[in-house]
C-alpha positions as CSV (number, residue, x, y, z in Angstrom):
1,M,-23.4,-45.4,27.6
2,T,-22.0,-41.9,28.5
3,V,-19.5,-40.4,25.5
4,T,-16.4,-39.0,26.8
5,G,-13.8,-36.7,25.1
6,K,-11.4,-39.5,24.5
7,D,-14.4,-40.8,22.3
8,L,-14.5,-38.5,20.5
9,I,-10.4,-37.7,19.9
10,D,-10.9,-41.7,18.8
11,L,-13.5,-40.9,16.2
12,G,-11.1,-38.1,15.2
13,F,-12.1,-34.8,16.6
14,P,-8.6,-33.1,17.3
15,P,-7.9,-32.2,20.8
16,G,-8.3,-28.7,21.8
17,A,-10.8,-25.8,23.1
18,A,-13.8,-26.9,20.9
19,L,-13.8,-30.4,22.0
20,G,-15.5,-29.5,25.5
21,A,-18.5,-27.7,23.4
22,V,-18.6,-30.6,20.5
23,L,-19.2,-33.2,23.7
24,A,-21.7,-30.9,25.6
25,H,-23.7,-31.1,22.5
26,V,-23.5,-34.9,21.8
27,R,-24.4,-35.3,25.3
28,Q,-27.5,-33.5,25.2
29,A,-28.5,-34.7,22.0
30,G,-28.1,-38.6,23.0
31,L,-26.0,-39.3,20.0
32,E,-24.2,-42.6,19.8
33,G,-23.7,-45.1,16.9
34,D,-23.2,-43.9,13.0
35,A,-25.5,-40.5,14.4
36,L,-22.4,-39.7,16.4
37,R,-19.5,-40.9,13.9
38,A,-21.5,-38.7,11.2
39,F,-21.8,-35.5,13.8
40,V,-17.9,-36.1,14.7
41,A,-17.0,-36.2,10.9
42,A,-19.2,-33.0,9.9
43,S,-18.0,-31.1,13.1
44,K,-14.1,-31.6,13.4
45,P,-12.3,-28.6,12.2
46,A,-10.1,-28.6,9.0
47,P,-6.5,-30.0,9.4
48,Q,-4.4,-27.4,10.1
49,L,-1.9,-26.5,7.6
50,P,1.7,-26.7,7.8
51,L,4.4,-24.8,6.4
52,Q,5.0,-26.0,2.8
53,R,8.1,-25.9,0.3
54,A,8.6,-22.8,-1.0
55,P,7.7,-22.6,-4.9
56,A,10.2,-20.6,-6.7
57,Y,9.7,-16.8,-7.2
58,A,11.3,-14.4,-9.9
59,L,13.7,-12.5,-8.6
60,N,14.1,-9.0,-11.0
61,L,16.2,-7.2,-8.2
62,E,20.2,-6.6,-9.1
63,A,22.9,-5.3,-6.7
64,E,25.2,-2.6,-8.1
65,D,27.1,-1.8,-5.2
66,E,27.9,-2.7,-1.4
67,A,24.7,-1.3,0.0
68,E,22.9,-3.1,-2.6
69,V,24.5,-6.3,-2.1
70,A,23.0,-5.9,1.7
71,N,19.7,-5.0,0.6
72,L,19.3,-7.9,-1.8
73,G,20.4,-10.4,0.6
74,N,17.7,-9.1,3.0
75,V,14.9,-9.2,0.3
76,I,15.9,-12.9,-0.6
77,E,16.0,-14.0,3.1
78,T,12.2,-12.4,3.8
79,M,11.0,-13.8,0.5
80,D,12.5,-17.3,0.7
81,A,10.5,-17.4,4.5
82,L,7.3,-15.9,3.0
83,M,6.9,-18.0,0.3
84,R,6.6,-21.2,2.5
85,T,3.4,-19.7,3.6
86,P,0.8,-22.4,2.6
87,T,-1.3,-20.2,0.4
88,V,1.2,-19.0,-1.7
89,R,1.7,-20.2,-5.4
90,A,4.1,-17.7,-7.0
91,G,5.9,-14.7,-6.7
92,A,7.8,-11.9,-7.7
93,V,10.3,-9.4,-6.8
94,M,10.7,-5.7,-8.4
95,P,14.0,-3.7,-8.7
96,D,13.0,-1.0,-6.2
97,A,12.8,-3.9,-3.4
98,C,13.3,-3.5,0.1
99,P,12.5,-5.5,3.3
100,A,9.8,-3.7,5.3
101,G,9.7,-5.2,8.7
102,A,10.4,-8.9,9.8
103,V,11.9,-11.5,7.9
104,G,9.0,-13.2,6.8
105,G,6.9,-10.3,5.5
106,I,6.6,-9.0,2.6
107,P,9.0,-6.7,0.8
108,V,8.2,-3.3,-0.9
109,G,8.4,-4.0,-4.2
110,G,7.3,-7.9,-3.7
111,V,4.2,-9.4,-5.5
112,V,3.1,-12.7,-4.1
113,M,-0.1,-15.1,-5.5
114,T,-2.0,-16.8,-2.8
115,E,-5.1,-19.1,-3.9
116,G,-8.5,-18.9,-2.0
117,A,-6.8,-16.4,0.7
118,I,-6.9,-12.4,1.4
119,H,-3.8,-11.6,3.6
120,P,-4.1,-8.0,5.1
121,G,-0.3,-8.2,6.4
122,M,0.7,-8.2,2.2
123,H,-1.2,-5.1,1.3
124,S,0.0,-3.7,4.6
125,A,-1.8,-0.6,6.3
126,D,-1.3,2.1,3.7
127,I,-3.9,0.2,1.6
128,C,-4.5,1.5,-2.1
129,C,-1.1,3.8,-1.9
130,S,-1.6,5.3,-5.5
131,V,-0.7,8.1,-7.7
132,M,-3.0,10.4,-9.9
133,L,-1.9,12.4,-12.9
134,T,-3.8,15.4,-14.4
135,D,-2.5,17.2,-17.6
136,L,-3.0,21.0,-17.2
137,G,-1.9,21.9,-20.5
138,D,-0.1,25.4,-20.9
139,A,-0.7,26.5,-17.4
140,D,2.7,27.7,-15.4
141,P,4.3,25.2,-12.9
142,R,4.7,27.5,-10.2
143,S,0.9,28.6,-10.2
144,V,0.1,24.9,-10.0
145,L,2.7,24.4,-7.2
146,D,1.5,27.4,-5.3
147,A,-2.2,26.2,-5.9
148,V,-1.5,22.9,-4.3
149,Q,0.4,24.7,-1.0
150,A,-3.2,26.5,-0.9
151,V,-5.6,23.6,-1.0
152,T,-3.4,20.3,0.0
153,H,-3.0,19.2,3.7
154,F,-0.3,16.9,4.5
155,G,1.4,15.4,8.1
156,P,-1.0,13.7,10.9
157,G,-4.7,14.3,11.5
158,G,-7.5,15.5,9.0
159,R,-9.3,18.6,8.4
160,A,-10.9,21.0,10.7
161,E,-14.4,21.5,10.4
162,G,-15.4,24.1,8.2
163,D,-12.6,23.2,5.7
164,R,-13.6,19.5,4.8
165,F,-13.8,18.3,1.6
166,A,-17.5,16.5,0.4
167,V,-17.5,12.5,0.7
168,S,-20.1,10.9,-1.5
169,P,-22.9,9.8,1.1
170,E,-23.4,7.0,-1.6
171,L,-20.0,6.1,-0.6
172,M,-20.2,6.4,3.1
173,D,-23.6,4.2,3.1
174,A,-21.9,1.6,1.6
175,F,-19.2,1.9,4.6
176,R,-22.2,1.7,7.1
177,A,-23.5,-1.5,5.4
178,N,-20.1,-3.2,5.4
179,R,-19.1,-5.5,8.5
180,F,-15.9,-4.0,8.6
181,L,-15.8,-0.2,7.4
182,K,-18.8,0.6,9.9
183,D,-16.4,1.2,12.6
184,D,-16.4,4.3,14.1
185,N,-12.9,5.5,13.9
186,I,-13.1,4.6,10.2
187,L,-16.6,6.3,9.3
188,R,-15.0,9.4,11.3
189,T,-11.5,9.6,9.4
190,A,-13.3,8.9,6.1
191,V,-14.8,12.2,6.3
192,E,-12.1,14.4,8.4
193,H,-9.3,12.6,5.6
194,M,-10.8,13.5,2.8
195,G,-8.4,16.0,1.1
196,T,-5.1,14.8,3.4
197,Q,-2.0,13.5,2.2
198,G,-0.3,12.2,5.1
199,D,3.4,12.0,5.6
200,G,6.5,10.2,4.8
201,N,7.3,9.6,0.9
202,H,3.8,11.1,-0.2
203,F,3.7,14.4,-2.2
204,A,2.5,16.4,-5.0
205,F,4.7,16.7,-7.9
206,V,4.6,19.2,-10.5
207,G,6.6,19.0,-13.8
208,R,6.2,19.1,-17.8
209,S,5.3,16.2,-20.2
210,A,8.6,15.5,-22.2
211,A,6.3,14.2,-25.0
212,T,3.7,16.9,-24.7
213,G,5.5,19.7,-23.2
214,H,2.2,20.2,-21.1
215,T,2.2,20.8,-17.0
216,C,1.2,18.2,-15.1
217,L,0.4,17.8,-11.1
218,V,0.9,14.2,-9.8
219,S,-0.2,13.5,-6.3
220,H,1.0,10.4,-4.5
221,H,-1.0,9.1,-1.0
222,G,-2.6,6.1,0.2
223,S,-6.1,5.6,2.0
224,R,-5.2,7.4,5.1
225,G,-7.4,6.6,8.4
226,P,-10.1,4.6,6.5
227,G,-7.4,2.1,5.4
228,A,-5.5,2.2,8.4
229,G,-8.5,1.2,9.8
230,L,-9.4,-1.4,7.9
231,Y,-5.7,-3.1,8.0
232,K,-6.1,-3.2,11.8
233,L,-9.4,-5.0,11.7
234,G,-8.1,-7.2,8.9
235,M,-5.3,-8.5,10.9
236,V,-7.7,-9.2,13.7
237,A,-9.7,-11.6,11.6
238,A,-7.0,-13.2,10.0
239,E,-5.2,-14.1,13.2
240,R,-8.1,-15.6,14.3
241,F,-8.4,-17.7,11.3
242,R,-4.5,-18.5,11.6
243,R,-4.7,-19.8,15.1
244,N,-7.3,-22.9,13.9
245,L,-5.9,-23.0,10.0
246,S,-2.1,-22.6,10.1
247,P,-0.5,-21.8,13.5
248,A,2.7,-22.6,12.1
249,T,2.4,-19.3,9.7
250,A,4.0,-16.1,10.9
251,R,1.6,-13.6,12.2
252,V,2.1,-11.2,9.4
253,N,1.6,-13.6,6.8
254,A,-2.2,-14.7,8.4
255,W,-5.0,-14.7,5.9
256,I,-8.9,-14.6,5.8
257,P,-10.3,-17.1,3.5
258,A,-11.6,-15.6,0.6
259,D,-15.1,-17.6,0.7
260,S,-15.6,-17.0,4.2
261,P,-18.7,-14.2,5.1
262,E,-15.5,-12.5,7.0
263,G,-13.5,-13.1,3.3
264,L,-16.3,-11.6,1.2
265,A,-16.7,-9.0,3.7
266,Y,-13.4,-7.9,3.5
267,W,-12.8,-7.8,-0.5
268,E,-15.6,-5.6,-0.8
269,A,-14.4,-3.3,1.8
270,L,-10.8,-3.3,-0.1
271,Q,-13.2,-2.1,-3.0
272,L,-14.6,0.7,-1.0
273,V,-11.1,2.3,0.3
274,R,-10.2,1.7,-3.3
275,R,-12.9,4.1,-4.3
276,W,-12.4,6.5,-1.4
277,T,-8.7,6.8,-1.9
278,R,-9.1,7.7,-5.7
279,A,-11.7,10.1,-4.5
280,N,-9.2,11.5,-2.3
281,H,-6.9,12.5,-5.0
282,D,-9.4,13.6,-7.3
283,A,-10.6,15.7,-4.7
284,I,-7.1,17.4,-4.5
285,H,-6.7,17.8,-8.6
286,R,-9.8,19.4,-8.7
287,A,-9.3,21.9,-6.1
288,V,-6.0,22.6,-7.2
289,V,-7.6,23.1,-10.9
290,V,-9.8,25.6,-9.4
291,A,-7.2,27.4,-7.4
292,A,-4.4,27.8,-10.3
293,G,-7.5,28.9,-13.2
294,A,-6.4,25.8,-15.1
295,R,-8.3,23.4,-17.2
296,A,-7.7,19.7,-16.7
297,K,-7.2,17.9,-20.4
298,D,-6.6,14.5,-18.7
299,R,-6.7,12.8,-15.8
300,F,-5.5,9.2,-14.6
301,W,-5.0,7.0,-11.4
302,N,-2.9,3.9,-10.6
303,E,-2.7,1.9,-7.2
304,H,0.4,0.3,-6.3
305,N,-0.3,-1.3,-2.8
306,F,-3.3,-3.3,-3.3
307,V,-4.4,-6.6,-4.0
308,F,-6.1,-7.7,-7.2
309,R,-7.8,-11.1,-8.4
310,R,-7.9,-13.1,-11.0
311,G,-10.7,-16.2,-10.6
312,D,-9.3,-17.9,-7.3
313,F,-5.9,-16.3,-7.0
314,F,-5.3,-13.3,-5.5
315,Y,-2.2,-10.9,-6.6
316,H,-0.8,-8.8,-3.7
317,A,1.1,-6.2,-4.4
318,K,3.2,-4.4,-1.6
319,G,4.7,-1.3,-3.3
320,A,4.4,-2.9,-7.2
321,T,2.5,-1.3,-10.5
322,P,0.1,-3.1,-12.0
323,V,0.4,-3.3,-15.8
324,A,-1.6,-6.5,-16.7
325,A,-4.7,-5.6,-18.5
326,D,-7.1,-7.2,-16.1
327,F,-5.7,-5.4,-13.4
328,L,-6.5,-2.0,-14.6
329,P,-10.5,-1.5,-14.6
330,D,-10.4,2.2,-15.2
331,T,-6.9,3.4,-16.8
332,S,-6.0,3.2,-20.5
333,G,-2.9,1.2,-19.6
334,V,-0.6,3.8,-18.9
335,Q,1.0,3.8,-15.3
336,I,2.7,6.1,-13.2
337,V,6.0,5.7,-11.4
338,P,7.8,8.1,-9.4
339,L,11.2,7.9,-8.7
340,N,12.3,10.7,-6.8
341,M,11.8,14.6,-6.4
342,A,14.8,15.2,-8.6
343,E,13.8,13.0,-11.4
344,P,11.1,12.5,-13.9
345,V,8.0,10.5,-13.2
346,L,7.5,7.7,-15.8
347,L,4.5,7.0,-17.8
348,I,5.2,3.3,-18.5
349,R,2.9,0.5,-20.2
350,G,3.2,-3.1,-20.1
351,G,1.4,-6.7,-19.4
352,A,1.5,-9.6,-17.7
353,T,5.0,-12.4,-18.1
354,D,6.2,-14.8,-16.2
355,R,8.8,-12.6,-14.6
356,N,6.5,-9.6,-13.3
357,L,3.1,-11.9,-12.7
358,G,1.5,-8.6,-14.4
359,F,3.6,-5.7,-12.3
360,A,6.4,-3.1,-12.8
361,P,7.9,-1.0,-10.3
362,H,6.6,1.1,-8.1
363,G,9.2,3.7,-7.4
364,A,12.9,4.0,-6.6
365,G,12.8,2.0,-3.3
366,R,15.6,2.3,-0.7
367,N,18.7,0.8,0.0
368,L,19.1,2.2,3.6
369,S,16.6,2.8,6.6
370,R,16.1,6.2,7.4
371,T,18.4,6.7,10.2
372,A,20.9,4.7,8.4
373,H,20.7,7.8,5.7
374,K,20.9,10.3,7.9
375,R,23.8,8.3,9.2
376,R,25.7,8.5,6.4
377,L,25.0,12.0,5.5
378,G,27.9,12.7,8.3
379,T,28.6,16.3,9.4
380,Y,26.7,18.1,6.5
381,S,23.8,20.1,7.9
382,E,20.1,19.6,6.3
383,V,20.3,23.0,4.9
384,E,23.8,21.9,2.9
385,V,22.1,18.9,2.2
386,F,19.1,20.2,1.0
387,A,20.9,23.0,-1.2
388,R,22.8,20.6,-2.9
389,E,20.1,17.7,-3.8
390,T,17.3,20.1,-5.0
391,A,19.4,22.7,-6.9
392,G,17.1,23.8,-9.7
393,L,13.8,22.4,-8.2
394,D,11.1,24.4,-6.5
395,A,11.4,22.2,-3.5
396,R,8.8,22.8,-0.3
397,F,8.0,20.9,2.8
398,W,4.7,21.6,4.0
399,S,5.6,21.6,7.7
400,G,8.5,24.2,7.0
401,H,11.1,21.9,8.4
402,I,13.2,19.7,6.1
403,D,13.1,15.8,6.0
404,V,16.3,14.7,4.7
405,S,15.3,11.0,4.4
406,E,13.4,12.0,1.3
407,L,16.1,14.0,-0.2
408,P,16.9,12.0,-3.7
409,S,19.9,10.6,-1.9
410,A,17.9,8.5,0.6
411,Y,16.7,6.5,-2.5
412,K,18.0,4.0,-4.9
413,S,19.7,4.8,-7.9
414,A,16.8,5.5,-10.5
415,A,18.8,4.9,-13.4
416,A,19.4,1.2,-12.0
417,V,16.1,0.6,-11.2
418,R,15.3,1.9,-15.0
419,A,18.0,-0.1,-16.3
420,Q,16.6,-3.3,-14.6
421,M,13.3,-2.5,-15.5
422,A,14.1,-2.9,-19.3
423,R,16.6,-5.8,-18.9
424,F,14.0,-8.1,-17.1
425,G,11.1,-6.8,-19.4
426,L,8.8,-5.3,-16.9
427,A,7.3,-2.7,-18.7
428,D,8.2,0.2,-21.2
429,V,8.7,3.8,-20.8
430,V,6.1,5.9,-23.0
431,D,6.9,9.4,-21.7
432,E,8.7,11.2,-18.5
433,I,7.3,14.6,-16.5
434,Q,10.5,16.2,-15.9
435,P,10.2,17.8,-12.6
436,Y,9.8,21.4,-11.6
437,G,8.9,21.2,-7.8
438,T,7.6,18.9,-5.1
439,I,5.8,19.3,-1.7
440,M,6.0,16.9,1.0
441,A,5.3,16.9,4.7
442,G,8.4,17.0,5.5
443,D,9.5,16.8,9.4
444,W,6.5,17.6,11.2
445,N,7.2,16.5,14.0
446,R,9.4,19.8,15.0
447,N,7.1,22.2,16.2
448,A,4.4,21.3,13.2
449,P,2.0,24.5,12.9
450,W,-1.0,22.2,12.6
451,R,-0.2,20.8,15.7
452,K,0.3,23.8,17.6
453,R,-3.0,25.0,16.2
454,G,-4.7,21.9,17.6
455,H,-5.4,19.9,14.2
456,D,-5.7,23.6,12.0
457,T,-5.9,23.4,8.4
458,G,-2.1,23.9,7.6
459,R,-2.6,27.1,5.5
460,E,0.7,28.0,6.5
461,G,2.4,24.8,5.6
462,G,4.4,24.5,2.4
463,K,7.4,26.8,3.3
464,R,9.8,26.8,0.8
465,M,13.1,26.3,1.8
466,T,15.9,28.2,1.3
């Protein structure tokens, strides 16, 4: 008797694209009876997972004005949808939370714990966005900021040949050995983007410690091209699994099973990108120390856009700072939380609770989009807004063009974020780095000097706005 597709379906194999290949194998092997039943049982795909009844999550966010009421509603809406993803077991929302895309995607300031699954969409393209602090003792703040201006690189693209920072050969070999990171574009940008900071809310901040009076440099950026490339490939892999495992799950929440070959390789790739990002911060800080003629007394670093593991559970932090001891493999427990260029950078210490899942805010967050914030400024010119909001600060935009969407008023109230962090017991502030000045990319789309020079080093960048 010839086995048919209906016979396989009657034995429990689901209809679909895989049925034809299985049927061909069964006929070629001449399987029937117990052997056929055993083969079908071993070969049929796992049952597809539906959306689940959403588990509870901790909401460490309160609204204090009309804009915050709208933001809070949007955050709740997206978290309620996200928590129905079948791998999710717990979640938390930080005081700096705001939506970052379509409903159902993890918000900035969100933490989601999943079981046996890594979700690339929950760490986003800016993998391992992070901050590093170097204590420079009695160094002059302006000299340090001038040194940063001379050695760093903001904006799109990387450094030109002849002006590049060295990348560890051992790290590059590890990239080449990984099934995700061996991609040609990732390998190229791992070299070209070392010593660069990108754009948006990334910055170099100089200030003085309230506790010691020491000058400190704080940098903020992520994994640049290598991280963006890994995210893209991770989303492709996750989508392949989503189609088979849980078509009802939103594409943005697709996952890679952690124990699959792809999952093991992706977890390793995340750790390698983490190493690259820390090395990128470190390279810029070391160059600044040399250029400023200063001496580094201490240096530490923490990511706030990453995936952390505890056994079979994966904690996806989209803009949330880890404070649980087991999530801090290479720090003393003191973490860095910037707010905006006119506010102190906070140094915090904390631990895991049911409310925070081991995390604290990563900054001040936004209530409005960049476009909406610009509309709210009304008829005031960029120069007027800049002068009002940066009075007393040495604020510079590396492209030479003001980006009003990165000025202090674009962000939530720093005082409110701090108050809510204390009220919900998320972490304690142990020091403040009082601001002297900041360098950011600025509006690089307007005649950016490195674009006109064909991705030159941008040494003319970092202009001080007056």
